[in-house]
PyMOL Python script that loads the backbone (N, CA, C, O; Angstrom):
from pymol import cmd

cmd.read_pdbstr("""\
ATOM      1  N   MET A   1      -0.293   6.818   6.334  1.00  0.00           N
ATOM      2  CA  MET A   1      -0.260   6.585   7.747  1.00  0.00           C
ATOM      3  C   MET A   1       0.695   5.451   8.106  1.00  0.00           C
ATOM      4  O   MET A   1       1.533   5.593   8.997  1.00  0.00           O
ATOM      5  N   LEU A   2       0.561   4.320   7.404  1.00  0.00           N
ATOM      6  CA  LEU A   2       1.381   3.140   7.672  1.00  0.00           C
ATOM      7  C   LEU A   2       1.786   2.503   6.358  1.00  0.00           C
ATOM      8  O   LEU A   2       1.096   2.650   5.350  1.00  0.00           O
ATOM      9  N   GLY A   3       2.886   1.809   6.369  1.00  0.00           N
ATOM     10  CA  GLY A   3       3.306   1.072   5.182  1.00  0.00           C
ATOM     11  C   GLY A   3       4.346   0.043   5.546  1.00  0.00           C
ATOM     12  O   GLY A   3       5.143   0.247   6.462  1.00  0.00           O
ATOM     13  N   GLY A   4       4.338  -1.066   4.828  1.00  0.00           N
ATOM     14  CA  GLY A   4       5.337  -2.092   5.079  1.00  0.00           C
ATOM     15  C   GLY A   4       5.087  -3.323   4.241  1.00  0.00           C
ATOM     16  O   GLY A   4       4.045  -3.465   3.601  1.00  0.00           O
ATOM     17  N   ALA A   5       6.066  -4.210   4.257  1.00  0.00           N
ATOM     18  CA  ALA A   5       5.988  -5.448   3.493  1.00  0.00           C
ATOM     19  C   ALA A   5       5.542  -6.596   4.381  1.00  0.00           C
ATOM     20  O   ALA A   5       5.898  -6.660   5.557  1.00  0.00           O
ATOM     21  N   PHE A   6       4.766  -7.496   3.812  1.00  0.00           N
ATOM     22  CA  PHE A   6       4.442  -8.737   4.509  1.00  0.00           C
ATOM     23  C   PHE A   6       5.688  -9.607   4.523  1.00  0.00           C
ATOM     24  O   PHE A   6       6.543  -9.482   3.647  1.00  0.00           O
ATOM     25  N   ALA A   7       5.796 -10.476   5.499  1.00  0.00           N
ATOM     26  CA  ALA A   7       6.956 -11.355   5.614  1.00  0.00           C
ATOM     27  C   ALA A   7       6.520 -12.812   5.472  1.00  0.00           C
ATOM     28  O   ALA A   7       5.355 -13.164   5.659  1.00  0.00           O
ATOM     29  N   GLU A   8       7.481 -13.621   5.142  1.00  0.00           N
ATOM     30  CA  GLU A   8       7.345 -15.080   5.100  1.00  0.00           C
ATOM     31  C   GLU A   8       6.148 -15.555   4.303  1.00  0.00           C
ATOM     32  O   GLU A   8       5.237 -16.132   4.898  1.00  0.00           O
ATOM     33  N   PRO A   9       6.088 -15.355   3.016  1.00  0.00           N
ATOM     34  CA  PRO A   9       7.109 -14.763   2.159  1.00  0.00           C
ATOM     35  C   PRO A   9       6.911 -13.254   2.007  1.00  0.00           C
ATOM     36  O   PRO A   9       5.813 -12.735   2.206  1.00  0.00           O
ATOM     37  N   ALA A  10       7.977 -12.575   1.656  1.00  0.00           N
ATOM     38  CA  ALA A  10       7.945 -11.123   1.436  1.00  0.00           C
ATOM     39  C   ALA A  10       7.501 -10.868  -0.004  1.00  0.00           C
ATOM     40  O   ALA A  10       8.299 -10.456  -0.846  1.00  0.00           O
ATOM     41  N   ASP A  11       6.226 -11.118  -0.274  1.00  0.00           N
ATOM     42  CA  ASP A  11       5.728 -11.028  -1.639  1.00  0.00           C
ATOM     43  C   ASP A  11       4.700  -9.927  -1.864  1.00  0.00           C
ATOM     44  O   ASP A  11       4.232  -9.735  -2.986  1.00  0.00           O
ATOM     45  N   ARG A  12       4.346  -9.206  -0.810  1.00  0.00           N
ATOM     46  CA  ARG A  12       3.364  -8.135  -0.930  1.00  0.00           C
ATOM     47  C   ARG A  12       3.642  -7.046   0.088  1.00  0.00           C
ATOM     48  O   ARG A  12       4.412  -7.234   1.030  1.00  0.00           O
ATOM     49  N   ALA A  13       3.006  -5.911  -0.116  1.00  0.00           N
ATOM     50  CA  ALA A  13       3.124  -4.810   0.836  1.00  0.00           C
ATOM     51  C   ALA A  13       1.745  -4.214   1.050  1.00  0.00           C
ATOM     52  O   ALA A  13       0.839  -4.409   0.240  1.00  0.00           O
ATOM     53  N   LEU A  14       1.594  -3.493   2.136  1.00  0.00           N
ATOM     54  CA  LEU A  14       0.333  -2.831   2.443  1.00  0.00           C
ATOM     55  C   LEU A  14       0.635  -1.399   2.853  1.00  0.00           C
ATOM     56  O   LEU A  14       1.474  -1.157   3.721  1.00  0.00           O
ATOM     57  N   LEU A  15      -0.041  -0.465   2.233  1.00  0.00           N
ATOM     58  CA  LEU A  15       0.068   0.951   2.579  1.00  0.00           C
ATOM     59  C   LEU A  15      -1.312   1.413   3.025  1.00  0.00           C
ATOM     60  O   LEU A  15      -2.293   1.194   2.314  1.00  0.00           O
ATOM     61  N   VAL A  16      -1.403   2.040   4.176  1.00  0.00           N
ATOM     62  CA  VAL A  16      -2.681   2.507   4.701  1.00  0.00           C
ATOM     63  C   VAL A  16      -2.706   4.030   4.622  1.00  0.00           C
ATOM     64  O   VAL A  16      -1.792   4.703   5.097  1.00  0.00           O
ATOM     65  N   PHE A  17      -3.753   4.557   4.022  1.00  0.00           N
ATOM     66  CA  PHE A  17      -3.918   5.994   3.841  1.00  0.00           C
ATOM     67  C   PHE A  17      -5.142   6.470   4.603  1.00  0.00           C
ATOM     68  O   PHE A  17      -6.113   5.726   4.741  1.00  0.00           O
ATOM     69  N   ARG A  18      -5.109   7.687   5.094  1.00  0.00           N
ATOM     70  CA  ARG A  18      -6.312   8.363   5.569  1.00  0.00           C
ATOM     71  C   ARG A  18      -6.570   9.467   4.552  1.00  0.00           C
ATOM     72  O   ARG A  18      -5.762  10.382   4.390  1.00  0.00           O
ATOM     73  N   ALA A  19      -7.694   9.371   3.879  1.00  0.00           N
ATOM     74  CA  ALA A  19      -7.981  10.326   2.807  1.00  0.00           C
ATOM     75  C   ALA A  19      -9.489  10.499   2.679  1.00  0.00           C
ATOM     76  O   ALA A  19     -10.273   9.687   3.170  1.00  0.00           O
ATOM     77  N   GLU A  20      -9.867  11.571   2.011  1.00  0.00           N
ATOM     78  CA  GLU A  20     -11.286  11.840   1.825  1.00  0.00           C
ATOM     79  C   GLU A  20     -11.901  10.999   0.723  1.00  0.00           C
ATOM     80  O   GLU A  20     -13.122  10.865   0.644  1.00  0.00           O
ATOM     81  N   SER A  21     -11.048  10.425  -0.137  1.00  0.00           N
ATOM     82  CA  SER A  21     -11.557   9.561  -1.197  1.00  0.00           C
ATOM     83  C   SER A  21     -10.488   8.540  -1.565  1.00  0.00           C
ATOM     84  O   SER A  21      -9.303   8.780  -1.332  1.00  0.00           O
ATOM     85  N   PRO A  22     -10.886   7.407  -2.134  1.00  0.00           N
ATOM     86  CA  PRO A  22      -9.918   6.408  -2.578  1.00  0.00           C
ATOM     87  C   PRO A  22      -8.991   6.935  -3.682  1.00  0.00           C
ATOM     88  O   PRO A  22      -7.930   6.359  -3.924  1.00  0.00           O
ATOM     89  N   GLY A  23      -9.380   8.020  -4.348  1.00  0.00           N
ATOM     90  CA  GLY A  23      -8.568   8.595  -5.416  1.00  0.00           C
ATOM     91  C   GLY A  23      -7.180   9.014  -4.958  1.00  0.00           C
ATOM     92  O   GLY A  23      -6.233   8.982  -5.744  1.00  0.00           O
ATOM     93  N   ILE A  24      -7.051   9.403  -3.704  1.00  0.00           N
ATOM     94  CA  ILE A  24      -5.737   9.796  -3.170  1.00  0.00           C
ATOM     95  C   ILE A  24      -4.794   8.595  -3.197  1.00  0.00           C
ATOM     96  O   ILE A  24      -3.660   8.705  -3.664  1.00  0.00           O
ATOM     97  N   ALA A  25      -5.257   7.455  -2.700  1.00  0.00           N
ATOM     98  CA  ALA A  25      -4.437   6.246  -2.692  1.00  0.00           C
ATOM     99  C   ALA A  25      -4.178   5.751  -4.117  1.00  0.00           C
ATOM    100  O   ALA A  25      -3.079   5.288  -4.421  1.00  0.00           O
ATOM    101  N   GLU A  26      -5.182   5.848  -4.986  1.00  0.00           N
ATOM    102  CA  GLU A  26      -5.017   5.433  -6.378  1.00  0.00           C
ATOM    103  C   GLU A  26      -3.953   6.276  -7.075  1.00  0.00           C
ATOM    104  O   GLU A  26      -3.106   5.742  -7.791  1.00  0.00           O
ATOM    105  N   SER A  27      -3.994   7.592  -6.867  1.00  0.00           N
ATOM    106  CA  SER A  27      -3.000   8.481  -7.467  1.00  0.00           C
ATOM    107  C   SER A  27      -1.599   8.160  -6.968  1.00  0.00           C
ATOM    108  O   SER A  27      -0.643   8.147  -7.743  1.00  0.00           O
ATOM    109  N   PHE A  28      -1.482   7.902  -5.668  1.00  0.00           N
ATOM    110  CA  PHE A  28      -0.187   7.522  -5.104  1.00  0.00           C
ATOM    111  C   PHE A  28       0.333   6.265  -5.785  1.00  0.00           C
ATOM    112  O   PHE A  28       1.490   6.214  -6.203  1.00  0.00           O
ATOM    113  N   ALA A  29      -0.517   5.253  -5.896  1.00  0.00           N
ATOM    114  CA  ALA A  29      -0.096   3.981  -6.495  1.00  0.00           C
ATOM    115  C   ALA A  29       0.302   4.157  -7.962  1.00  0.00           C
ATOM    116  O   ALA A  29       1.319   3.611  -8.391  1.00  0.00           O
ATOM    117  N   GLN A  30      -0.472   4.901  -8.726  1.00  0.00           N
ATOM    118  CA  GLN A  30      -0.181   5.106 -10.142  1.00  0.00           C
ATOM    119  C   GLN A  30       1.147   5.821 -10.365  1.00  0.00           C
ATOM    120  O   GLN A  30       1.804   5.613 -11.386  1.00  0.00           O
ATOM    121  N   ASN A  31       1.543   6.663  -9.413  1.00  0.00           N
ATOM    122  CA  ASN A  31       2.780   7.437  -9.550  1.00  0.00           C
ATOM    123  C   ASN A  31       3.938   6.880  -8.741  1.00  0.00           C
ATOM    124  O   ASN A  31       5.028   7.451  -8.755  1.00  0.00           O
ATOM    125  N   ASP A  32       3.722   5.773  -8.033  1.00  0.00           N
ATOM    126  CA  ASP A  32       4.775   5.163  -7.233  1.00  0.00           C
ATOM    127  C   ASP A  32       5.897   4.683  -8.148  1.00  0.00           C
ATOM    128  O   ASP A  32       5.617   4.038  -9.159  1.00  0.00           O
ATOM    129  N   PRO A  33       7.155   4.974  -7.827  1.00  0.00           N
ATOM    130  CA  PRO A  33       8.267   4.552  -8.681  1.00  0.00           C
ATOM    131  C   PRO A  33       8.310   3.039  -8.933  1.00  0.00           C
ATOM    132  O   PRO A  33       8.730   2.608 -10.006  1.00  0.00           O
ATOM    133  N   TYR A  34       7.883   2.240  -7.965  1.00  0.00           N
ATOM    134  CA  TYR A  34       7.867   0.787  -8.171  1.00  0.00           C
ATOM    135  C   TYR A  34       6.854   0.395  -9.240  1.00  0.00           C
ATOM    136  O   TYR A  34       7.095  -0.539 -10.005  1.00  0.00           O
ATOM    137  N   VAL A  35       5.722   1.098  -9.302  1.00  0.00           N
ATOM    138  CA  VAL A  35       4.701   0.842 -10.321  1.00  0.00           C
ATOM    139  C   VAL A  35       5.167   1.396 -11.660  1.00  0.00           C
ATOM    140  O   VAL A  35       5.114   0.703 -12.676  1.00  0.00           O
ATOM    141  N   VAL A  36       5.624   2.648 -11.661  1.00  0.00           N
ATOM    142  CA  VAL A  36       6.053   3.312 -12.895  1.00  0.00           C
ATOM    143  C   VAL A  36       7.168   2.534 -13.595  1.00  0.00           C
ATOM    144  O   VAL A  36       7.196   2.463 -14.824  1.00  0.00           O
ATOM    145  N   ASN A  37       8.084   1.951 -12.822  1.00  0.00           N
ATOM    146  CA  ASN A  37       9.216   1.226 -13.398  1.00  0.00           C
ATOM    147  C   ASN A  37       8.969  -0.270 -13.544  1.00  0.00           C
ATOM    148  O   ASN A  37       9.899  -1.020 -13.843  1.00  0.00           O
ATOM    149  N   GLY A  38       7.734  -0.715 -13.338  1.00  0.00           N
ATOM    150  CA  GLY A  38       7.368  -2.094 -13.609  1.00  0.00           C
ATOM    151  C   GLY A  38       7.740  -3.119 -12.557  1.00  0.00           C
ATOM    152  O   GLY A  38       7.562  -4.316 -12.783  1.00  0.00           O
ATOM    153  N   LEU A  39       8.254  -2.685 -11.408  1.00  0.00           N
ATOM    154  CA  LEU A  39       8.581  -3.642 -10.360  1.00  0.00           C
ATOM    155  C   LEU A  39       7.314  -4.169  -9.689  1.00  0.00           C
ATOM    156  O   LEU A  39       7.256  -5.339  -9.312  1.00  0.00           O
ATOM    157  N   VAL A  40       6.314  -3.327  -9.541  1.00  0.00           N
ATOM    158  CA  VAL A  40       5.001  -3.740  -9.042  1.00  0.00           C
ATOM    159  C   VAL A  40       4.081  -3.784 -10.246  1.00  0.00           C
ATOM    160  O   VAL A  40       3.852  -2.766 -10.901  1.00  0.00           O
ATOM    161  N   LYS A  41       3.557  -4.959 -10.536  1.00  0.00           N
ATOM    162  CA  LYS A  41       2.724  -5.141 -11.720  1.00  0.00           C
ATOM    163  C   LYS A  41       1.233  -5.110 -11.411  1.00  0.00           C
ATOM    164  O   LYS A  41       0.417  -4.944 -12.318  1.00  0.00           O
ATOM    165  N   ARG A  42       0.871  -5.267 -10.147  1.00  0.00           N
ATOM    166  CA  ARG A  42      -0.543  -5.302  -9.783  1.00  0.00           C
ATOM    167  C   ARG A  42      -0.730  -4.614  -8.446  1.00  0.00           C
ATOM    168  O   ARG A  42       0.059  -4.817  -7.523  1.00  0.00           O
ATOM    169  N   TRP A  43      -1.761  -3.807  -8.338  1.00  0.00           N
ATOM    170  CA  TRP A  43      -2.092  -3.154  -7.083  1.00  0.00           C
ATOM    171  C   TRP A  43      -3.595  -2.932  -7.055  1.00  0.00           C
ATOM    172  O   TRP A  43      -4.254  -2.970  -8.095  1.00  0.00           O
ATOM    173  N   GLU A  44      -4.131  -2.702  -5.877  1.00  0.00           N
ATOM    174  CA  GLU A  44      -5.547  -2.407  -5.736  1.00  0.00           C
ATOM    175  C   GLU A  44      -5.765  -1.507  -4.522  1.00  0.00           C
ATOM    176  O   GLU A  44      -4.990  -1.517  -3.565  1.00  0.00           O
ATOM    177  N   VAL A  45      -6.828  -0.743  -4.592  1.00  0.00           N
ATOM    178  CA  VAL A  45      -7.224   0.113  -3.473  1.00  0.00           C
ATOM    179  C   VAL A  45      -8.535  -0.447  -2.935  1.00  0.00           C
ATOM    180  O   VAL A  45      -9.487  -0.678  -3.680  1.00  0.00           O
ATOM    181  N   ARG A  46      -8.560  -0.659  -1.622  1.00  0.00           N
ATOM    182  CA  ARG A  46      -9.754  -1.202  -0.981  1.00  0.00           C
ATOM    183  C   ARG A  46     -10.055  -0.427   0.292  1.00  0.00           C
ATOM    184  O   ARG A  46      -9.144   0.101   0.928  1.00  0.00           O
ATOM    185  N   PRO A  47     -11.328  -0.356   0.668  1.00  0.00           N
ATOM    186  CA  PRO A  47     -11.674   0.294   1.935  1.00  0.00           C
ATOM    187  C   PRO A  47     -11.050  -0.451   3.109  1.00  0.00           C
ATOM    188  O   PRO A  47     -10.861  -1.666   3.056  1.00  0.00           O
ATOM    189  N   TRP A  48     -10.738   0.278   4.151  1.00  0.00           N
ATOM    190  CA  TRP A  48     -10.126  -0.276   5.352  1.00  0.00           C
ATOM    191  C   TRP A  48     -10.974   0.162   6.534  1.00  0.00           C
ATOM    192  O   TRP A  48     -11.240   1.353   6.696  1.00  0.00           O
ATOM    193  N   THR A  49     -11.399  -0.777   7.356  1.00  0.00           N
ATOM    194  CA  THR A  49     -12.182  -0.462   8.538  1.00  0.00           C
ATOM    195  C   THR A  49     -11.331  -0.708   9.772  1.00  0.00           C
ATOM    196  O   THR A  49     -10.912  -1.838  10.024  1.00  0.00           O
ATOM    197  N   VAL A  50     -11.075   0.342  10.542  1.00  0.00           N
ATOM    198  CA  VAL A  50     -10.290   0.210  11.764  1.00  0.00           C
ATOM    199  C   VAL A  50     -11.185  -0.390  12.838  1.00  0.00           C
ATOM    200  O   VAL A  50     -12.259   0.139  13.126  1.00  0.00           O
ATOM    201  N   VAL A  51     -10.744  -1.495  13.427  1.00  0.00           N
ATOM    202  CA  VAL A  51     -11.498  -2.160  14.476  1.00  0.00           C
ATOM    203  C   VAL A  51     -10.844  -1.917  15.836  1.00  0.00           C
ATOM    204  O   VAL A  51     -11.537  -1.702  16.831  1.00  0.00           O
ATOM    205  N   VAL A  52      -9.528  -1.951  15.879  1.00  0.00           N
ATOM    206  CA  VAL A  52      -8.784  -1.740  17.111  1.00  0.00           C
ATOM    207  C   VAL A  52      -7.649  -0.774  16.809  1.00  0.00           C
ATOM    208  O   VAL A  52      -6.978  -0.911  15.786  1.00  0.00           O
ATOM    209  N   GLY A  53      -7.428   0.185  17.669  1.00  0.00           N
ATOM    210  CA  GLY A  53      -6.308   1.098  17.474  1.00  0.00           C
ATOM    211  C   GLY A  53      -6.676   2.508  17.887  1.00  0.00           C
ATOM    212  O   GLY A  53      -7.844   2.841  18.087  1.00  0.00           O
ATOM    213  N   GLY A  54      -5.651   3.317  18.007  1.00  0.00           N
ATOM    214  CA  GLY A  54      -5.839   4.677  18.485  1.00  0.00           C
ATOM    215  C   GLY A  54      -5.971   5.681  17.372  1.00  0.00           C
ATOM    216  O   GLY A  54      -5.432   6.783  17.486  1.00  0.00           O
ATOM    217  N   THR A  55      -6.665   5.353  16.295  1.00  0.00           N
ATOM    218  CA  THR A  55      -6.800   6.299  15.199  1.00  0.00           C
ATOM    219  C   THR A  55      -8.062   7.132  15.361  1.00  0.00           C
ATOM    220  O   THR A  55      -9.015   6.725  16.026  1.00  0.00           O
ATOM    221  N   GLU A  56      -8.050   8.283  14.753  1.00  0.00           N
ATOM    222  CA  GLU A  56      -9.216   9.154  14.777  1.00  0.00           C
ATOM    223  C   GLU A  56     -10.201   8.696  13.716  1.00  0.00           C
ATOM    224  O   GLU A  56      -9.836   7.983  12.781  1.00  0.00           O
ATOM    225  N   ALA A  57     -11.443   9.107  13.867  1.00  0.00           N
ATOM    226  CA  ALA A  57     -12.452   8.768  12.877  1.00  0.00           C
ATOM    227  C   ALA A  57     -12.108   9.428  11.551  1.00  0.00           C
ATOM    228  O   ALA A  57     -11.553  10.527  11.532  1.00  0.00           O
ATOM    229  N   GLY A  58     -12.425   8.784  10.469  1.00  0.00           N
ATOM    230  CA  GLY A  58     -12.168   9.332   9.140  1.00  0.00           C
ATOM    231  C   GLY A  58     -12.137   8.232   8.119  1.00  0.00           C
ATOM    232  O   GLY A  58     -12.038   7.054   8.463  1.00  0.00           O
ATOM    233  N   ASP A  59     -12.221   8.611   6.865  1.00  0.00           N
ATOM    234  CA  ASP A  59     -12.162   7.633   5.793  1.00  0.00           C
ATOM    235  C   ASP A  59     -10.743   7.134   5.642  1.00  0.00           C
ATOM    236  O   ASP A  59      -9.800   7.925   5.626  1.00  0.00           O
ATOM    237  N   VAL A  60     -10.588   5.840   5.534  1.00  0.00           N
ATOM    238  CA  VAL A  60      -9.269   5.234   5.406  1.00  0.00           C
ATOM    239  C   VAL A  60      -9.309   4.269   4.239  1.00  0.00           C
ATOM    240  O   VAL A  60     -10.244   3.476   4.121  1.00  0.00           O
ATOM    241  N   ALA A  61      -8.307   4.326   3.374  1.00  0.00           N
ATOM    242  CA  ALA A  61      -8.207   3.386   2.270  1.00  0.00           C
ATOM    243  C   ALA A  61      -6.879   2.678   2.344  1.00  0.00           C
ATOM    244  O   ALA A  61      -5.898   3.244   2.825  1.00  0.00           O
ATOM    245  N   ALA A  62      -6.831   1.454   1.876  1.00  0.00           N
ATOM    246  CA  ALA A  62      -5.582   0.674   1.885  1.00  0.00           C
ATOM    247  C   ALA A  62      -5.227   0.304   0.464  1.00  0.00           C
ATOM    248  O   ALA A  62      -6.095  -0.057  -0.331  1.00  0.00           O
ATOM    249  N   THR A  63      -3.942   0.394   0.145  1.00  0.00           N
ATOM    250  CA  THR A  63      -3.444  -0.042  -1.152  1.00  0.00           C
ATOM    251  C   THR A  63      -2.583  -1.265  -0.937  1.00  0.00           C
ATOM    252  O   THR A  63      -1.573  -1.194  -0.236  1.00  0.00           O
ATOM    253  N   ALA A  64      -2.955  -2.372  -1.519  1.00  0.00           N
ATOM    254  CA  ALA A  64      -2.143  -3.578  -1.458  1.00  0.00           C
ATOM    255  C   ALA A  64      -1.365  -3.680  -2.758  1.00  0.00           C
ATOM    256  O   ALA A  64      -1.957  -3.568  -3.831  1.00  0.00           O
ATOM    257  N   VAL A  65      -0.069  -3.888  -2.695  1.00  0.00           N
ATOM    258  CA  VAL A  65       0.731  -3.980  -3.896  1.00  0.00           C
ATOM    259  C   VAL A  65       1.422  -5.328  -3.936  1.00  0.00           C
ATOM    260  O   VAL A  65       1.742  -5.907  -2.898  1.00  0.00           O
ATOM    261  N   SER A  66       1.644  -5.813  -5.123  1.00  0.00           N
ATOM    262  CA  SER A  66       2.265  -7.124  -5.285  1.00  0.00           C
ATOM    263  C   SER A  66       3.178  -7.121  -6.481  1.00  0.00           C
ATOM    264  O   SER A  66       2.852  -6.511  -7.500  1.00  0.00           O
ATOM    265  N   PRO A  67       4.324  -7.789  -6.390  1.00  0.00           N
ATOM    266  CA  PRO A  67       5.196  -7.895  -7.551  1.00  0.00           C
ATOM    267  C   PRO A  67       4.725  -8.960  -8.528  1.00  0.00           C
ATOM    268  O   PRO A  67       5.310  -9.122  -9.599  1.00  0.00           O
ATOM    269  N   GLU A  68       3.681  -9.681  -8.172  1.00  0.00           N
ATOM    270  CA  GLU A  68       3.174 -10.729  -9.047  1.00  0.00           C
ATOM    271  C   GLU A  68       2.498 -10.107 -10.250  1.00  0.00           C
ATOM    272  O   GLU A  68       1.962  -9.003 -10.160  1.00  0.00           O
ATOM    273  N   SER A  69       2.517 -10.808 -11.381  1.00  0.00           N
ATOM    274  CA  SER A  69       1.829 -10.283 -12.572  1.00  0.00           C
ATOM    275  C   SER A  69       0.397 -10.756 -12.613  1.00  0.00           C
ATOM    276  O   SER A  69      -0.339 -10.418 -13.539  1.00  0.00           O
TER     277      SER A  69
END
""", "prot")
cmd.dss("prot")
cmd.show_as("cartoon", "prot")
cmd.util.cbc("prot")
cmd.orient("prot")
């Protein structure tokens, strides 16, 4: 649904998924070229709760990625 890098400093990124299970986001992260080629050394999938915004109801998971080891 959404994706982008944090700024100041640009040391992490956040990707937001709408999926029926966290496995969708996990599979994406495991196969992401940045992860596969070692540019991203750490990532995690966490639940995301929409508080404000025009999104429809549904399960949403967020993957935070970091180049830090």
